C-alpha positions as semicolon CSV with decimal commas, in nm:
position;residue;x (nm);y (nm);z (nm)
1;M;9,932;-10,101;-3,674
2;T;10,176;-10,409;-3,548
3;G;10,287;-10,426;-3,242
4;V;9,996;-10,277;-3,073
5;N;9,843;-10,455;-2,745
6;H;9,422;-10,477;-2,860
7;P;9,148;-10,630;-2,544
8;K;9,064;-10,996;-2,608
9;I;8,691;-10,976;-2,693
10;G;8,530;-11,239;-2,634
11;F;8,741;-11,418;-2,338
12;E;8,576;-11,248;-2,058
13;P;8,234;-11,194;-2,183
14;H;8,264;-11,573;-2,166
15;R;8,388;-11,659;-1,845
16;S;8,127;-11,418;-1,677
17;N;7,863;-11,615;-1,841
18;T;8,031;-11,944;-1,619
19;E;8,048;-11,782;-1,294
20;S;7,726;-11,641;-1,323
21;M;7,549;-12,022;-1,437
22;K;7,768;-12,205;-1,193
23;K;7,635;-11,935;-0,900
24;R;7,371;-11,989;-0,995
25;I;7,360;-12,398;-0,996
26;I;7,518;-12,358;-0,641
27;I;7,235;-12,104;-0,525
28;S;6,997;-12,281;-0,656
29;I;7,063;-12,676;-0,456
30;V;7,154;-12,492;-0,185
31;V;6,778;-12,379;-0,183
32;L;6,732;-12,741;-0,250
33;A;6,839;-12,896;0,007
34;I;6,744;-12,671;0,251
35;L;6,398;-12,638;0,141
36;L;6,318;-12,931;0,068
37;P;6,226;-13,147;0,281
38;G;6,061;-12,820;0,441
39;G;5,881;-12,867;0,179
40;W;5,693;-13,167;0,195
41;L;5,681;-13,251;0,579
42;L;5,449;-12,842;0,554
43;K;5,292;-13,030;0,193
44;A;5,167;-13,399;0,355
45;H;5,131;-13,214;0,700
46;L;4,837;-12,992;0,506
47;F;4,716;-13,189;0,264
48;S;4,748;-13,559;0,406
49;A;4,396;-13,704;0,591
50;P;4,418;-13,652;0,963
51;P;4,526;-13,948;1,207
52;P;4,229;-14,120;1,396
53;P;4,079;-14,041;1,679
54;A;4,265;-14,139;2,003
55;T;3,953;-14,431;2,084
56;E;3,918;-14,485;2,450
57;A;3,883;-14,871;2,577
58;P;3,549;-14,866;2,808
59;R;3,574;-14,889;3,178
60;A;3,534;-15,121;3,333
61;A;3,217;-15,222;3,675
62;T;3,427;-15,167;3,964
63;P;3,449;-15,546;4,193
64;V;3,316;-15,447;4,524
65;S;3,145;-15,738;4,739
66;V;2,808;-15,650;4,923
67;F;2,657;-15,791;5,238
68;E;2,228;-15,897;5,217
69;V;2,031;-15,723;5,548
70;E;1,830;-15,991;5,726
71;P;1,670;-15,975;6,065
72;Q;1,895;-16,123;6,331
73;A;1,815;-16,250;6,618
74;I;2,007;-15,982;6,898
75;F;2,016;-15,909;7,299
76;D;2,191;-15,633;7,507
77;R;2,422;-15,713;7,678
78;I;2,680;-15,755;7,976
79;E;2,993;-15,863;7,992
80;A;3,205;-15,931;8,286
81;L;3,438;-16,150;8,411
82;G;3,346;-16,447;8,597
83;T;3,520;-16,796;8,830
84;T;3,359;-17,067;8,824
85;R;3,223;-17,330;9,067
86;A;3,060;-17,715;9,126
87;N;2,815;-17,755;9,189
88;E;2,856;-17,951;9,506
89;S;3,190;-17,989;9,646
90;A;3,362;-18,083;10,012
91;R;3,715;-18,275;10,140
92;I;3,673;-18,557;10,181
93;T;3,886;-18,619;10,584
94;A;3,918;-18,857;10,823
95;A;3,706;-18,770;11,221
96;V;3,879;-19,031;11,355
97;T;4,244;-19,180;11,462
98;E;4,336;-19,489;11,302
99;K;4,467;-19,624;11,073
100;V;4,411;-19,700;10,715
101;V;4,360;-20,105;10,590
102;A;4,192;-20,048;10,236
103;V;4,124;-19,821;9,928
104;H;3,893;-19,867;9,748
105;F;3,952;-19,554;9,407
106;E;4,163;-19,410;9,148
107;D;4,279;-19,059;9,128
108;G;3,991;-18,953;8,901
109;Q;3,709;-19,154;8,966
110;R;3,379;-19,169;8,876
111;V;3,150;-19,209;9,191
112;Q;2,768;-19,190;9,338
113;A;2,705;-19,112;9,626
114;G;2,706;-19,388;9,924
115;A;3,024;-19,576;9,723
116;L;3,317;-19,714;9,956
117;L;3,655;-19,472;9,928
118;I;3,845;-19,595;10,260
119;T;3,826;-19,870;10,508
120;L;4,013;-19,826;10,875
121;R;4,144;-20,043;11,109
122;Q;3,731;-20,146;11,238
123;K;3,810;-20,521;11,459
124;E;3,754;-20,381;11,812
125;E;3,435;-20,172;11,670
126;Q;3,364;-20,470;11,502
127;A;3,333;-20,740;11,800
128;Q;3,160;-20,509;12,023
129;R;2,910;-20,474;11,782
130;A;2,872;-20,859;11,670
131;A;2,913;-20,952;12,055
132;A;2,567;-20,674;12,118
133;L;2,348;-20,866;11,899
134;E;2,416;-21,102;12,033
135;Q;2,275;-20,945;12,398
136;L;1,959;-20,843;12,150
137;D;1,858;-21,165;12,002
138;E;1,951;-21,323;12,417
139;H;1,667;-20,955;12,497
140;K;1,494;-21,107;12,261
141;R;1,426;-21,492;12,382
142;E;1,333;-21,408;12,783
143;L;1,099;-21,115;12,624
144;K;0,909;-21,410;12,452
145;R;0,936;-21,669;12,764
146;L;0,824;-21,366;12,992
147;K;0,523;-21,208;12,759
148;T;0,424;-21,541;12,779
149;L;0,395;-21,584;13,182
150;L;0,303;-21,199;13,241
151;K;-0,004;-21,355;13,023
152;E;-0,082;-21,693;13,331
153;D;0,004;-21,369;13,591
154;V;0,378;-21,582;13,722
155;I;0,541;-21,345;13,721
156;P;0,521;-20,939;13,811
157;Q;0,427;-20,675;13,477
158;R;0,821;-20,492;13,660
159;D;1,000;-20,802;13,510
160;Y;0,901;-20,788;13,194
161;D;0,935;-20,411;13,229
162;E;1,337;-20,411;13,336
163;R;1,371;-20,673;13,080
164;L;1,241;-20,422;12,769
165;T;1,516;-20,169;12,891
166;L;1,719;-20,394;12,887
167;R;1,625;-20,482;12,575
168;N;1,591;-20,120;12,466
169;I;1,959;-19,969;12,560
170;T;2,153;-20,321;12,367
171;R;2,009;-20,112;12,055
172;Q;2,083;-19,826;12,168
173;R;2,443;-19,949;12,212
174;I;2,453;-20,089;11,884
175;R;2,303;-19,779;11,714
176;E;2,625;-19,640;11,877
177;I;2,872;-19,900;11,751
178;E;2,757;-19,844;11,397
179;A;2,864;-19,484;11,376
180;R;3,230;-19,541;11,527
181;I;3,273;-19,788;11,213
182;S;3,077;-19,532;10,956
183;D;3,360;-19,308;11,101
184;R;3,601;-19,524;11,006
185;S;3,519;-19,674;10,675
186;I;3,434;-19,339;10,493
187;R;3,209;-19,312;10,102
188;A;3,097;-19,004;9,892
189;P;2,900;-18,780;10,010
190;F;2,761;-18,767;9,677
191;D;2,817;-18,849;9,303
192;G;3,057;-18,695;9,157
193;V;3,485;-18,760;8,999
194;L;3,745;-18,768;9,268
195;G;4,045;-18,617;9,332
196;L;4,395;-18,710;9,406
197;R;4,408;-18,950;9,635
198;Q;4,628;-18,825;9,946
199;V;4,652;-19,140;10,186
200;S;4,820;-19,523;10,089
201;V;4,709;-19,789;10,312
202;G;4,939;-19,836;10,676
203;A;4,957;-19,491;10,724
204;L;4,775;-19,314;11,050
205;V;4,535;-19,022;10,952
206;E;4,433;-18,780;11,214
207;P;4,083;-18,531;11,228
208;G;4,068;-18,333;10,923
209;D;4,379;-18,531;10,730
210;L;4,242;-18,482;10,382
211;I;4,232;-18,777;10,169
212;T;4,099;-18,642;9,855
213;T;3,843;-18,445;9,679
214;I;3,556;-18,497;9,598
215;D;3,346;-18,255;9,317
216;D;2,991;-18,278;9,189
217;L;3,070;-18,138;8,737
218;S;2,695;-18,236;8,610
219;R;2,678;-17,840;8,634
220;I;2,861;-17,569;8,686
221;K;2,865;-17,287;8,841
222;L;3,002;-16,922;8,718
223;D;3,034;-16,654;9,004
224;F;3,084;-16,273;8,863
225;N;3,025;-15,938;8,965
226;V;2,780;-15,661;8,712
227;P;2,753;-15,286;8,873
228;A;2,470;-15,235;9,069
229;T;2,293;-14,982;8,831
230;Y;2,229;-15,267;8,564
231;L;2,018;-15,486;8,849
232;A;1,654;-15,293;8,659
233;V;1,671;-15,570;8,448
234;L;1,850;-15,881;8,573
235;Q;1,631;-16,123;8,714
236;P;1,639;-16,498;8,730
237;G;1,668;-16,739;8,410
238;S;1,830;-16,420;8,220
239;A;2,066;-16,595;7,930
240;I;2,450;-16,626;7,973
241;R;2,693;-16,705;7,756
242;A;3,002;-16,752;7,838
243;Y;3,399;-16,837;7,732
244;S;3,749;-16,935;7,821
245;A;4,068;-16,904;7,710
246;G;4,178;-17,304;7,744
247;W;3,885;-17,365;7,497
248;G;3,966;-17,079;7,249
249;D;3,600;-16,915;7,100
250;E;3,354;-17,268;7,250
251;R;3,023;-17,103;7,399
252;F;2,910;-17,224;7,699
253;E;2,542;-17,144;7,726
254;G;2,383;-17,144;8,042
255;T;2,104;-16,885;8,305
256;V;2,164;-16,645;8,588
257;D;2,052;-16,900;8,888
258;T;2,103;-16,616;9,205
259;I;2,118;-16,222;9,226
260;G;2,244;-16,117;9,548
261;T;2,138;-16,008;9,806
262;R;2,374;-15,725;9,936
263;I;2,558;-15,472;9,738
264;D;2,959;-15,441;9,778
265;P;2,964;-15,058;9,841
266;E;3,381;-15,023;9,736
267;T;3,260;-15,166;9,430
268;R;2,896;-15,045;9,364
269;S;2,808;-15,426;9,163
270;V;2,643;-15,708;9,354
271;L;2,712;-16,076;9,267
272;I;2,544;-16,302;9,040
273;R;2,516;-16,685;9,031
274;A;2,469;-16,864;8,657
275;V;2,468;-17,252;8,656
276;I;2,613;-17,398;8,319
277;P;2,450;-17,729;8,219
278;N;2,791;-17,938;8,182
279;R;2,720;-18,291;8,082
280;E;3,035;-18,393;7,897
281;M;3,292;-18,292;8,241
282;R;3,503;-17,994;8,069
283;L;3,489;-17,712;8,281
284;R;3,683;-17,737;8,559
285;P;3,599;-17,516;8,905
286;G;3,836;-17,178;8,918
287;L;3,805;-17,136;8,557
288;L;3,806;-16,743;8,442
289;M;3,553;-16,670;8,178
290;T;3,444;-16,424;7,980
291;V;3,035;-16,372;8,044
292;E;2,774;-16,250;7,880
293;L;2,499;-16,146;8,017
294;L;2,144;-16,228;7,728
295;N;1,912;-15,933;7,840
296;R;1,583;-15,819;7,560
297;E;1,593;-16,018;7,296
298;R;1,483;-15,904;6,976
299;Q;1,510;-15,920;6,592
300;A;1,728;-15,659;6,398
301;L;1,927;-15,587;6,084
302;M;2,252;-15,613;6,107
303;I;2,559;-15,551;5,895
304;P;2,931;-15,545;5,922
305;E;3,050;-15,271;6,044
306;E;3,327;-15,152;5,723
307;A;3,013;-15,123;5,520
308;L;2,920;-14,771;5,723
309;V;3,107;-14,449;5,614
310;P;3,130;-14,187;5,849
311;V;3,136;-13,866;5,762
312;Q;3,146;-13,638;6,068
313;R;2,890;-13,697;6,353
314;R;2,692;-13,960;6,068
315;H;2,694;-14,245;5,942
316;Y;2,686;-14,341;5,611
317;V;2,635;-14,660;5,363
318;L;2,680;-14,736;5,004
319;T;2,408;-14,956;4,881
320;V;2,372;-15,144;4,561
321;E;2,064;-15,077;4,330
322;A;1,886;-15,199;4,016
323;E;2,106;-15,237;3,781
324;R;2,425;-15,224;3,978
325;I;2,416;-14,854;4,073
326;V;2,533;-14,704;4,382
327;Q;2,351;-14,456;4,547
328;R;2,450;-14,384;4,924
329;K;2,199;-14,401;5,236
330;E;2,216;-14,237;5,575
331;V;2,200;-14,500;5,884
332;V;2,065;-14,503;6,246
333;I;2,295;-14,707;6,461
334;G;2,255;-14,841;6,788
335;Q;2,391;-15,159;6,962
336;R;2,767;-15,314;6,814
337;Q;2,849;-15,704;6,907
338;S;3,134;-15,894;6,739
339;G;3,210;-15,645;6,483
340;M;2,864;-15,674;6,373
341;V;2,666;-15,312;6,378
342;E;2,203;-15,263;6,475
343;V;2,092;-15,052;6,173
344;S;1,737;-14,913;6,357
345;E;1,663;-14,736;6,092
346;G;1,766;-14,615;5,649
347;L;1,720;-14,967;5,527
348;Q;1,544;-15,240;5,474
349;P;1,552;-15,616;5,493
350;G;1,672;-15,769;5,129
351;E;1,898;-15,476;5,012
352;R;2,271;-15,502;4,980
353;V;2,490;-15,306;5,110
354;I;2,919;-15,252;4,977
355;V;3,120;-15,415;5,227
356;R;3,451;-15,453;5,072
357;G;3,525;-15,102;4,790
358;T;3,355;-14,824;4,981
359;T;3,686;-14,610;4,905
360;R;3,695;-14,685;4,563
361;V;3,345;-14,629;4,443
362;R;3,126;-14,292;4,378
363;P;2,687;-14,269;4,429
364;G;2,588;-14,315;4,059
365;Q;2,855;-14,581;3,986
366;Q;2,779;-14,923;3,832
367;V;2,959;-15,158;4,022
368;E;3,053;-15,579;3,927
369;I;2,918;-15,808;4,259
370;K;3,237;-15,981;4,313
371;S;3,065;-16,187;4,656
372;S;2,830;-16,164;4,844
373;D;2,941;-16,184;5,253
374;N;2,739;-16,337;5,516
375;P;2,924;-16,506;5,770
376;A;2,773;-16,634;6,039
377;P;2,662;-16,419;6,315
378;Q;2,948;-16,431;6,606
379;R;2,948;-16,459;6,987
380;G;2,556;-16,280;7,001
C-alpha cells in the first residue's frame, strides 16, 4: 500500500482543541473586562451601607432693631412762615439843620435809654440859656424885696404881680432854649443795640438825615399768617416753636402775643404775632423763620414711621413678644411728626415694635434683638 497518501490522523483534532481553548480564554478575558467593573460597582451599590443623610445646620434667628413704645407729649401743629421784628426799633435822625461837633457811640454798641449819642453845635443856645438863668435869678431877688415892701404897704400889689409875670416869662423862655439844646443833643430813646454810624464830626445834618438805628433785641416779635379756619383753636398764650436756616435745627420757643383783628380778603388768613425771648441776642430783625404753632397738648404713643407695614388701607406693626416671637398687630394711626407717628389704637406702653428688619421676618418667627432705638424726639 506504498505510495498511498493517508490523512494525518490526530493533527487536526489537536489544532481544533487549541484554537477552541484560545477562543474561550479570549472570551473569558473580554467578559471579565466588561463585567468586572460593573459587577463591582453593583455589589458596592447593593451591599454597601447607605451614606448618612445630610443634616441641616440650625437656622439662626433673624436680627432686628426694636422701638419700645412709650407715651410722649405731642401737639396739634400749624406750620407757617414768619418774619422777625425787633421788640422796639427806631431810626435816629436829626431834627434841626446843624453841624456835628461830637459822636459819643460806636457801631453795634449797647446803650441805655437817654444815653447821649450825637452833639450838634449849640453854643448860641447855651449862651441864651445862661443869660436867661441870670435874668431869672434877678427876678427872684426882686420878688423877694417887693414881697417885703408889699407887707409894709409901701408898694401896690400891681408892682409885685408885674415882676411875678416877668419871672414866669423868663422860666418859659428857659424851657424853650433847653428844648432847642435838646434837639442838638441826640439821645437813645430806649435800651437797645445801635446800628452802623452814618455821620462823622463836622458833617452838616438836616432834619430826617439818618444818623444810626437802634433796636431793642431783648425779645423778638415774629409775625406770620395762618388760615382763618384755625381761628377757633388760636388764642393768646399758645406755644410756638420757630426754626431758622441760619441756626440749623436749633429750636426757639415763644408764645402767641396778639391775633390780628382782620382777615385778609384775598388770602383768607389772619396775622399772628408771637414773642420769642432773645436774651443771648442771637436772633435779628428780618429773619425768615419756620413757625410751628402748637395746640392741644396731650400724651400719646408714638412710634417711628418705618415701623409701619401698610396693607392696602390698613396699617400693621410687627411686635416682639415673649420668647422673642414675632406677632403682627393692626394699629390705628393719627398725627405724624418728624418721622414719628401717633398710634391711637392697637398698642400698649412697653411693647416692642420692630423698626429695622420688618421685611425679613414673619409672624411666629423667632428673632434676635440687636438694638433698641428710642431716640430723643425731634421738632415736636
